[in-house]
Every structure is written in C-alpha cells, then in structure tokens.
C-alpha positions as CSV (number, residue, x, y, z in Angstrom):
1,M,7.1,12.6,-4.7
2,I,5.2,11.3,-7.3
3,N,2.0,12.8,-8.9
4,L,-0.5,10.2,-10.1
5,K,-3.4,11.1,-12.4
6,I,-6.1,8.9,-13.4
7,R,-8.7,9.5,-15.5
8,N,-11.8,7.0,-16.1
9,F,-10.2,4.0,-14.9
10,R,-13.0,1.8,-14.2
11,V,-15.0,3.7,-11.2
12,V,-12.7,6.7,-11.0
13,K,-13.6,9.5,-12.8
14,E,-10.8,11.9,-11.8
15,A,-7.8,11.9,-9.4
16,D,-4.8,13.9,-8.9
17,I,-2.9,12.8,-6.0
18,E,0.4,13.8,-4.7
19,V,2.1,10.7,-3.2
20,K,4.7,11.8,-0.6
21,R,7.1,9.9,1.6
22,G,5.2,9.4,4.8
23,I,1.7,8.2,5.0
24,N,-0.9,9.0,2.4
25,I,-4.6,8.3,3.2
26,L,-7.5,7.6,0.8
27,Y,-10.7,8.2,2.9
28,G,-14.0,7.7,1.7
29,P,-17.1,5.4,1.7
30,N,-17.4,1.9,0.2
31,A,-17.3,1.8,-3.6
32,G,-16.0,5.4,-4.1
33,G,-12.8,4.5,-5.7
34,K,-10.1,4.2,-3.4
35,S,-9.2,0.7,-4.0
36,T,-9.3,1.4,-7.4
37,I,-6.8,4.1,-7.2
38,I,-4.5,1.5,-5.4
39,H,-4.8,-1.0,-8.3
40,A,-4.0,1.9,-10.9
41,L,-0.9,2.8,-9.2
42,L,0.2,-1.0,-8.9
43,A,-0.6,-1.6,-12.7
44,T,1.9,1.2,-13.8
45,M,4.5,-1.1,-11.6
46,G,3.8,-4.2,-13.9
47,I,2.4,-5.8,-10.7
48,G,-0.5,-8.2,-11.4
49,G,-0.3,-12.3,-11.4
50,D,-2.3,-14.5,-9.4
51,I,-3.8,-12.1,-7.0
52,L,-4.0,-8.9,-8.8
53,E,-5.0,-10.0,-12.4
54,R,-8.8,-9.6,-12.2
55,K,-8.1,-6.3,-10.3
56,L,-6.1,-4.2,-13.1
57,A,-8.2,-4.4,-16.3
58,L,-7.8,-1.1,-17.5
59,D,-10.5,1.3,-18.8
60,G,-9.2,4.4,-18.9
61,T,-5.8,6.4,-18.3
62,V,-3.5,6.3,-15.3
63,E,-0.1,8.4,-15.4
64,V,2.4,8.4,-12.8
65,I,5.3,11.4,-13.4
66,H,8.3,11.9,-11.4
67,E,11.1,14.3,-12.5
68,G,13.6,12.0,-12.0
69,N,17.3,11.9,-13.7
70,Y,16.1,9.7,-16.6
71,V,12.4,8.6,-16.9
72,R,9.8,11.4,-16.4
73,Y,6.8,9.3,-16.6
74,V,4.7,6.0,-17.0
75,R,1.3,6.1,-18.7
76,L,-1.3,3.4,-19.4
77,D,-3.9,4.1,-22.2
78,E,-6.3,1.3,-22.1
79,R,-8.4,2.9,-25.0
80,E,-5.4,3.1,-27.2
81,G,-4.2,-0.3,-25.7
82,R,-0.6,1.2,-25.1
83,Y,1.8,1.1,-22.0
84,S,4.2,4.1,-22.3
85,C,7.4,5.7,-20.7
86,K,8.9,8.8,-21.6
87,A,12.6,9.5,-21.0
88,K,13.8,13.2,-20.5
89,D,15.7,13.1,-23.4
90,M,13.5,11.5,-25.8
91,E,11.3,13.2,-28.5
92,K,8.7,10.5,-28.2
93,P,7.7,8.3,-25.4
94,Y,8.5,4.3,-26.0
95,E,5.3,2.6,-26.0
96,L,4.1,-1.0,-25.8
97,K,0.8,-2.2,-27.1
98,V,-0.6,-4.7,-24.6
99,D,-4.3,-6.1,-24.8
100,T,-3.9,-7.0,-20.7
101,I,-1.6,-6.2,-17.8
102,Q,-0.5,-9.6,-17.9
103,E,1.2,-9.6,-21.2
104,L,3.2,-6.2,-20.0
105,H,7.1,-6.8,-20.3
106,I,9.7,-4.5,-19.2
107,E,11.7,-3.6,-22.3
108,D,14.7,-1.3,-22.9
109,I,15.2,2.0,-23.8
110,D,18.7,2.7,-25.0
111,G,19.7,-0.4,-22.6
112,V,17.7,1.0,-19.5
113,Q,14.7,-0.9,-18.4
114,C,12.2,2.1,-18.7
115,Y,9.5,1.3,-16.1
116,L,11.9,-0.2,-13.4
117,K,14.3,2.8,-14.2
118,F,11.3,5.1,-13.2
119,W,10.4,3.5,-10.2
120,E,14.4,3.2,-9.1
121,E,14.3,6.9,-9.5
122,V,11.6,7.3,-7.1
123,G,13.1,5.1,-5.0
124,V,10.8,1.8,-4.9
125,R,12.0,-1.4,-5.7
126,R,9.8,-3.5,-3.3
127,V,5.9,-2.9,-2.6
128,G,4.6,-4.5,0.3
129,Y,0.9,-5.0,-0.1
130,M,-1.8,-5.9,2.2
131,F,-5.5,-6.9,1.2
132,G,-7.9,-8.3,3.6
133,D,-5.8,-11.3,5.6
134,K,-2.9,-11.6,3.0
135,I,0.2,-9.6,2.5
136,I,2.7,-9.9,-0.2
137,V,6.0,-8.2,-0.9
138,Y,6.3,-7.7,-4.5
139,N,9.3,-7.0,-6.6
140,V,8.5,-3.9,-8.8
141,G,8.5,-4.8,-12.5
142,G,9.0,-8.5,-14.0
143,R,5.4,-8.9,-14.0
144,G,5.0,-8.4,-10.4
145,S,7.4,-11.5,-9.0
146,F,7.4,-12.2,-5.3
147,S,10.4,-10.8,-3.4
148,T,12.9,-13.1,-1.6
149,I,14.7,-11.5,1.1
150,N,18.2,-12.4,1.7
151,V,19.2,-11.6,5.9
152,A,22.3,-13.3,7.2
153,K,22.8,-15.7,4.3
154,E,19.4,-16.8,4.7
155,T,16.1,-16.3,2.7
156,V,12.5,-15.9,3.0
157,T,9.4,-15.2,0.6
158,L,7.4,-12.7,2.5
159,R,3.9,-13.8,1.4
160,L,1.6,-14.4,4.0
161,D,-1.5,-15.7,2.3
162,D,-3.5,-16.0,5.3
163,I,-2.5,-14.2,9.0
164,W,-5.0,-16.5,10.8
165,R,-3.0,-19.9,9.5
166,E,-0.6,-21.7,11.9
167,E,1.8,-22.8,9.2
168,V,2.2,-19.2,8.0
169,W,3.6,-17.9,11.3
170,T,5.9,-20.8,11.9
171,Q,7.8,-20.1,8.8
172,S,7.7,-16.7,9.4
173,T,9.0,-16.6,13.1
174,S,11.5,-19.5,12.5
175,K,13.8,-17.1,11.6
176,P,13.6,-14.3,14.4
177,H,16.6,-12.1,13.2
178,F,14.3,-11.2,10.4
179,F,12.4,-9.0,13.1
180,D,15.4,-7.7,14.2
181,G,15.0,-3.8,14.4
182,L,11.3,-4.1,14.8
183,Y,11.2,-5.4,18.5
184,E,11.0,-1.8,19.8
185,G,7.7,-0.7,17.8
186,I,6.3,-4.3,18.3
187,R,6.5,-3.9,22.2
188,W,5.2,-0.6,22.1
189,L,2.2,-1.3,20.1
190,T,1.4,-5.3,21.1
191,D,3.4,-5.9,24.5
192,I,5.0,-8.9,22.7
193,R,8.5,-8.9,23.5
194,Y,10.1,-12.0,21.0
195,L,9.1,-14.1,18.2
196,H,10.0,-17.5,17.6
197,G,9.2,-20.8,15.8
198,G,5.6,-19.9,15.5
199,Y,5.2,-18.5,19.4
200,A,5.4,-15.2,20.5
201,L,6.7,-14.2,23.9
202,K,4.1,-11.9,25.5
203,G,4.9,-10.8,29.1
204,D,6.4,-13.9,30.5
205,K,4.2,-16.3,28.6
206,W,4.7,-17.8,25.2
207,I,1.9,-18.1,23.2
208,P,1.2,-19.7,19.6
209,V,1.2,-16.3,17.2
210,E,-2.2,-17.8,15.9
211,L,-3.9,-17.4,18.9
212,L,-2.8,-13.4,19.4
213,G,-5.7,-11.0,18.2
214,Y,-6.5,-10.3,14.7
215,G,-4.7,-6.8,15.3
216,E,-1.8,-7.9,16.7
217,R,-1.5,-10.5,14.3
218,K,-1.9,-7.5,11.6
219,T,0.3,-5.3,13.2
220,L,3.4,-8.0,13.1
221,A,2.5,-8.9,9.3
222,L,2.7,-4.9,8.4
223,L,5.9,-4.0,10.5
224,L,7.7,-7.2,8.8
225,A,6.6,-6.3,5.3
226,S,7.8,-2.6,6.2
227,K,11.5,-3.7,7.2
228,Y,11.8,-5.1,3.4
229,S,9.6,-3.0,1.6
230,D,10.1,0.8,0.1
231,L,6.4,1.3,-0.5
232,I,3.6,0.0,1.7
233,V,0.0,-0.3,0.4
234,I,-2.9,-1.4,2.4
235,E,-6.5,-2.0,1.6
236,G,-9.2,-2.6,4.4
237,F,-6.6,-1.1,7.0
238,E,-9.2,-0.5,9.9
239,G,-9.8,-4.3,10.1
240,G,-9.4,-5.8,13.3
241,L,-7.8,-2.6,14.4
242,H,-8.8,-0.6,17.5
243,I,-9.1,3.4,17.1
244,D,-5.8,4.0,19.0
245,L,-4.0,0.9,17.5
246,A,-4.9,2.1,14.2
247,P,-2.9,5.8,14.0
248,D,-0.1,4.6,16.2
249,L,0.9,1.7,14.0
250,L,0.7,4.1,10.7
251,S,3.1,6.7,12.9
252,Q,5.5,3.3,12.7
253,L,5.7,3.4,9.4
254,E,6.4,7.0,8.4
255,D,9.9,6.6,7.3
256,K,8.3,4.6,4.5
257,I,5.8,5.7,1.4
258,V,2.7,4.4,2.4
259,I,-0.7,4.6,0.8
260,V,-3.6,3.4,2.9
261,E,-7.2,3.4,2.0
262,T,-9.8,3.7,5.3
263,H,-13.2,4.4,6.4
264,M,-12.0,5.5,9.9
265,G,-12.5,9.2,10.6
266,V,-10.5,8.9,13.4
267,V,-7.5,8.2,11.3
268,V,-7.8,11.1,9.4
269,G,-8.1,13.2,12.6
270,K,-4.9,11.8,14.1
271,G,-3.4,12.5,10.3
272,F,-3.9,16.4,10.8
273,E,-1.6,16.3,13.8
274,R,0.8,14.3,12.0
275,N,0.8,16.0,8.8
276,W,-0.1,13.4,6.7
277,N,-1.4,13.5,3.1
278,I,-5.2,13.2,3.0
279,Y,-7.6,12.7,0.3
280,Y,-11.4,12.2,0.3
281,V,-12.6,9.8,-2.3
282,E,-16.2,9.6,-3.1
283,N,-18.3,8.8,-6.3
284,G,-14.9,8.4,-8.5
285,V,-13.4,11.8,-7.5
286,A,-10.4,12.3,-5.2
287,N,-10.2,15.7,-3.2
288,R,-7.4,16.7,-0.7
289,I,-8.5,17.4,2.6
290,S,-6.3,20.1,4.2
291,G,-7.9,20.1,7.7
292,P,-10.7,19.8,9.8
293,D,-13.0,21.9,8.4
294,D,-12.5,20.3,5.2
295,L,-13.5,17.0,6.6
296,L,-16.5,18.2,8.4
297,K,-17.8,18.9,5.0
298,T,-17.6,15.1,3.9
299,K,-20.7,12.9,3.8
300,L,-18.9,9.8,5.5
301,I,-17.5,11.8,8.5
302,Q,-21.2,13.5,8.8
303,K,-22.3,10.0,9.3
304,E,-19.6,8.9,11.7
305,A,-20.8,12.1,14.0
306,E,-24.4,11.0,13.6
307,L,-23.8,7.7,14.7
308,Y,-21.4,9.0,17.7
309,T,-24.0,11.5,18.8
310,W,-26.6,8.8,19.0
311,V,-24.6,6.4,21.0
312,V,-23.6,9.1,23.5
313,R,-27.3,10.3,23.7
314,G,-28.5,7.0,24.6
C-alpha cells in the first residue's frame, strides 16, 4: 500500500489517497480532478515523454509514501523546483533541482537508484497506462521508457497507439502465446476463444480483430497490458463498455494494483460488493466513499438517479 498526498497540483486542491492492491476507483464529474491525480502519481515515477509531457507540468506538491526497507518517500515540489527522495537512514532527503519533468534523471543515493528503488519496494516495475484509445506499458524510471516484453525468446513493445487500427492488432496477435493465461478471462468476458495474426476466433468464426466491438477490443488491450504490468492506470474507463462488462472486466484485474477514473455509478456500486477502494473527486478535493450512504450524498450519483427515474417513468 502507498499513501498519495497532493496539494495544489493543477486543479487538485487536496487529496489524501491510499492506493491498495486490487481496484482503486476515482469517481466524480468531469474536470473534478480525477485525471490530475493520475498524472501526479505518474510524475513521481518519472513517466513523461511524448505522451505525458504536457500533462505533467507541476504546480504544487505531490508526495508518495511507502514504509519500505530503504526508501520512505518520493516528493515533487514545483514551488521550489525540487524532486526529492528520502531514504530511511538519511538525515536529509536527496534533492534534485528540476525545471520540468523532462529534465528528471534517476540519481544514486549511496549506490542505490532512489526513485526506482522506491517503486521496486512497492512492487511496481511496469505501468500499463490506458487513455482514450491508446494503451502503453512503461518502465518505471528511466524517464518513462516503453517496456519491451520477452516471452519464449520473442519480444514485443506493448504500445497500442490506436485500438481501432488493423496493424496494431496484427502485430500484437502475431505471437498468440503472449495472451497465454488470459484466454479463460477473455472467453468469459467476450466469447473470444483464440487470437492469431490479426484475427479472433469467436464461436466458430474467425473475425478480424479491428471489426470486433469497441468494448471487446478495449477488454483485450487491458487484459494483455495487465499480464505484463504491476500497476494498471485507466483514464476514460467506461468508453465503449456496457454497464455489465465494466465491473466484470475490473474483477479480472484484482490481482494487480489498478487505478481507474470513471463517471459510471454502477461501477462504484459493484465496487462496494467487492470491497474496492473508492474515492469521490469533485472541485479538486478527494474523499473516500465507504458505502452506499456516502455515494447517495454525491452530486453525480444524484444526477444519475434523476436521469434513470426520468427514463423509467417515461
């Protein structure tokens, strides 16, 4: 478990979040601060580069705390232009002066790479990050380099730039054994039995993967990334997912650390049944939701309830 503390980072005024193994949900309206919390966390991992560089401009303070054997915390403080990392046996933290996240380099503390060591103690070496129609697996540290996966002496870079494109699926399914161990979950969620060379065996027919439903392709991408990642981060989770498929898909990822931002109240409702970790984020403030009574007090679920009531009454 880690504790994420954010103060005045972009639109987030205050957030104190416990990230646990399993499903961690950020629920709330648009522009409330959910994505900003995700970007703040990624910044502490040194993930930037071509996709995140604009999103990770630092305005305030972000601190990640974990009581590991060596490194206690990683902190970003843009007001002082510092990126610091505190080892348990140090009187003062190591501090690196940075102007932007792109200038961050992993530095040694007594021969140990501090930021990388911190996340190793947490158990996170690879991060699968989905935003919109893209999903990429990153290495933690190393300025957010893409992760190359080795299986049975074959390699692939898990970078699905657009899950609509034929060549993306042809490449990722040309080595079907990369999906080994996932087919049971894939069949349960989508009725797809096998993948090979850009095609999916669904029932008794081979169908080009790019012609599958959006939710099916999103499911395949997330399950693949989950196999090769320690932490899964999902923005815009509900896009293309039916209200039944969304919570069932998350249930397949419970053995990982998963952070998902959503506007879908049904995901939160299902989360209570499965003891998921849930926060409501609105107006730059994050608050834990511990049960249905807390959920019913939120503005967003009240708007959803009004809409469903209107539909049922006709």
